[in-house]
C-alpha positions as CSV (number, residue, x, y, z in Angstrom):
1,M,-16.2,2.1,13.3
2,Q,-13.1,4.1,12.4
3,T,-12.4,7.5,14.0
4,R,-12.1,10.7,12.0
5,E,-8.4,10.5,12.2
6,Q,-8.3,6.8,11.0
7,K,-10.6,7.7,8.0
8,I,-8.2,10.5,7.1
9,A,-5.2,8.3,7.4
10,H,-6.9,5.6,5.3
11,A,-7.5,8.2,2.6
12,Y,-3.9,9.3,2.4
13,K,-2.8,5.6,2.2
14,A,-5.5,4.8,-0.4
15,F,-4.3,7.6,-2.7
16,A,-0.7,6.6,-2.8
17,G,0.3,6.6,-6.4
18,H,-2.7,8.8,-7.5
19,K,-2.1,11.6,-10.1
20,A,-4.0,14.8,-10.6
21,E,-5.0,16.3,-13.9
22,L,-6.7,19.6,-14.1
23,K,-8.5,20.8,-17.3
24,N,-9.7,24.4,-17.5
25,L,-12.6,24.9,-19.9
26,D,-14.9,27.8,-20.5
27,G,-16.6,28.3,-17.2
28,I,-15.7,24.8,-15.9
29,Q,-12.7,23.1,-14.3
30,I,-12.4,19.3,-14.3
31,L,-10.1,17.7,-11.8
32,N,-9.4,14.0,-12.4
33,W,-7.8,12.2,-9.4
34,Q,-6.8,8.6,-10.0
35,K,-4.0,6.1,-10.0
36,P,-2.8,5.8,-13.6
37,G,-4.1,2.7,-15.4
38,T,-6.9,1.9,-12.9
39,G,-10.3,3.2,-11.9
40,W,-9.8,2.2,-8.3
41,Y,-10.6,5.1,-6.0
42,R,-10.9,7.4,-9.0
43,I,-12.6,10.7,-8.4
44,R,-13.7,13.4,-10.8
45,Y,-14.5,16.8,-9.5
46,V,-16.3,19.2,-11.8
47,F,-16.2,22.9,-10.7
48,D,-19.0,24.8,-12.5
49,R,-18.1,28.4,-12.0
50,E,-21.1,29.8,-13.9
51,G,-23.6,27.3,-12.4
52,G,-22.2,27.7,-8.9
53,R,-22.0,23.9,-8.3
54,I,-19.4,21.2,-7.7
55,Y,-20.1,17.7,-9.0
56,I,-18.2,14.8,-7.6
57,S,-18.3,11.4,-9.3
58,G,-16.3,8.2,-9.7
59,D,-15.5,5.0,-7.8
60,L,-16.4,6.5,-4.4
61,G,-19.9,7.7,-5.1
62,E,-21.5,10.9,-6.2
63,A,-22.3,14.3,-4.8
64,V,-23.8,17.6,-5.9
65,V,-22.4,20.5,-3.8
66,Q,-23.8,24.1,-3.7
67,P,-21.0,26.2,-2.3
68,T,-21.3,29.7,-0.9
69,W,-17.9,30.4,-2.4
70,P,-16.9,30.6,-6.1
71,A,-17.0,27.0,-7.5
72,T,-13.3,26.8,-8.5
73,F,-10.7,24.3,-7.6
74,E,-8.5,26.9,-5.8
75,T,-11.3,28.5,-3.7
76,T,-12.8,25.1,-2.8
77,H,-9.4,23.8,-1.7
78,N,-8.7,26.9,0.3
79,T,-12.2,26.8,1.9
80,L,-12.3,23.1,2.8
81,C,-8.6,22.0,3.0
82,G,-6.4,25.0,3.5
83,G,-5.2,26.7,6.6
84,T,-4.6,24.8,9.8
85,Y,-7.1,22.0,9.4
86,V,-6.6,18.8,7.3
87,V,-10.2,18.9,6.0
88,N,-13.4,20.8,7.0
89,E,-16.0,18.0,6.6
90,G,-18.6,19.8,8.7
91,Y,-18.7,22.8,6.5
92,F,-18.6,20.7,3.3
93,L,-21.6,18.6,4.5
94,E,-23.6,21.8,5.0
95,K,-23.2,22.5,1.3
96,V,-23.9,19.0,-0.1
97,R,-27.4,18.9,-1.7
98,A,-27.3,15.3,-2.9
99,T,-25.0,12.4,-2.3
100,S,-24.7,8.6,-2.2
101,D,-24.4,8.7,1.6
102,K,-23.4,11.5,4.0
103,Y,-23.4,9.3,7.1
104,E,-22.9,5.8,8.3
105,Y,-24.2,4.4,11.6
106,D,-22.6,2.4,14.3
107,R,-24.9,0.1,16.3
108,D,-22.7,0.0,19.5
109,E,-22.4,3.7,19.5
110,A,-26.1,4.1,18.9
111,E,-26.9,1.8,21.8
112,K,-24.5,3.7,24.1
113,M,-26.2,7.0,23.2
114,V,-29.7,5.6,23.8
115,K,-28.6,4.4,27.2
116,E,-27.2,7.8,28.0
117,R,-30.3,9.7,26.8
118,C,-32.8,7.3,28.3
119,E,-31.5,6.7,31.8
120,G,-32.9,3.5,33.3
121,I,-33.9,1.9,30.0
122,E,-31.6,-1.1,30.7
123,E,-33.6,-1.9,33.9
124,E,-36.9,-2.3,31.9
125,E,-37.0,-5.8,30.5
126,D,-36.2,-5.9,26.8
127,A,-36.8,-2.2,26.3
128,L,-33.4,-1.4,24.9
129,E,-33.5,-4.5,22.7
130,R,-36.9,-3.5,21.3
131,V,-35.7,0.0,20.5
132,M,-32.5,-1.3,18.9
133,E,-34.5,-3.8,16.7
134,S,-35.3,-0.7,14.6
135,F,-31.6,0.1,14.1
136,D,-30.2,-0.1,10.6
137,D,-26.6,0.3,9.6
138,R,-27.5,2.5,6.7
139,W,-30.2,4.7,8.3
140,G,-29.7,4.4,12.1
141,L,-32.9,4.7,14.1
142,C,-34.7,6.7,11.3
143,H,-37.5,4.2,10.8
144,V,-38.5,3.4,14.4
145,E,-41.5,1.1,15.0
146,E,-44.5,2.3,17.1
147,E,-43.6,0.2,20.1
148,A,-40.0,1.5,20.1
149,R,-41.3,5.1,19.9
150,E,-43.5,4.5,22.9
151,I,-40.6,3.1,24.9
152,L,-38.4,6.1,24.0
153,E,-41.1,8.5,24.9
154,R,-41.5,6.9,28.4
155,F,-37.8,7.8,29.0
156,D,-37.6,11.1,27.1
157,R,-40.7,12.7,25.8
158,D,-38.5,14.8,23.5
159,Y,-36.7,11.8,22.0
160,W,-37.7,12.8,18.5
161,E,-35.2,15.7,18.7
162,W,-32.2,13.4,18.9
163,F,-33.0,9.7,18.1
164,T,-32.3,10.0,14.3
165,T,-28.7,11.0,15.0
166,V,-27.6,8.2,17.5
167,G,-24.6,6.3,16.2
168,R,-24.2,8.7,13.3
169,N,-20.7,9.4,11.9
170,V,-19.5,11.1,8.8
171,N,-19.2,8.5,6.0
172,G,-15.7,7.6,5.0
173,R,-16.2,8.7,1.4
174,I,-16.5,12.3,2.5
175,Y,-13.0,12.2,3.9
176,L,-11.8,10.4,0.7
177,W,-13.3,13.2,-1.4
178,L,-11.7,16.0,0.7
179,V,-8.3,14.4,1.2
180,G,-8.2,13.6,-2.6
181,L,-8.9,17.3,-3.2
182,K,-6.2,18.4,-0.8
183,M,-3.6,15.9,-2.2
184,A,-4.4,16.9,-5.8
185,W,-3.9,20.5,-4.9
186,E,-0.6,19.8,-3.3
187,M,0.5,17.7,-6.3
188,L,-0.4,20.4,-8.8
189,N,1.0,23.2,-6.7
190,G,4.4,21.7,-5.8
191,G,3.5,20.5,-2.4
192,N,2.2,23.9,-1.3
193,G,-1.0,23.2,0.8
194,K,-2.0,26.8,0.9
């Protein structure tokens, strides 16, 4: 699984040659971010000022975002990609109301976290393996079988507070959306990232 920094670096590399086009309509701004002549890694951002929503669509999935800031290209950029950080994915994810996938799950990372939370689970024959049988790359340990729940409860009776997040990482598409927004802003504003 790639680190946050690797996902951001991948986004910058993937968007080499992309161009930004911004259309200002009545109450709506549409930002198209794509490599001319292709639909590869194409993103369309629709900023609905009146409706207070941002809609993202294209080759990298879809999202509906309900920001607490005015839904404009400038304010969204300044809130999520301006200042001293490259992108603020945590704050962005808080505002996402619907999306293709917010997270991806890493089995090795999940197993490591279960071992940390359930000290001694490795000593019990097949216990860790039986828990990890419920692991899914798309959903993590979200749909845990009864036997696995019983095992987890023996080691941590409050397992339900943490088990659905083991191995969870921000999906790479989130970084692509935010880096695309940042690069489009810089392109349309002469390299000025502020």
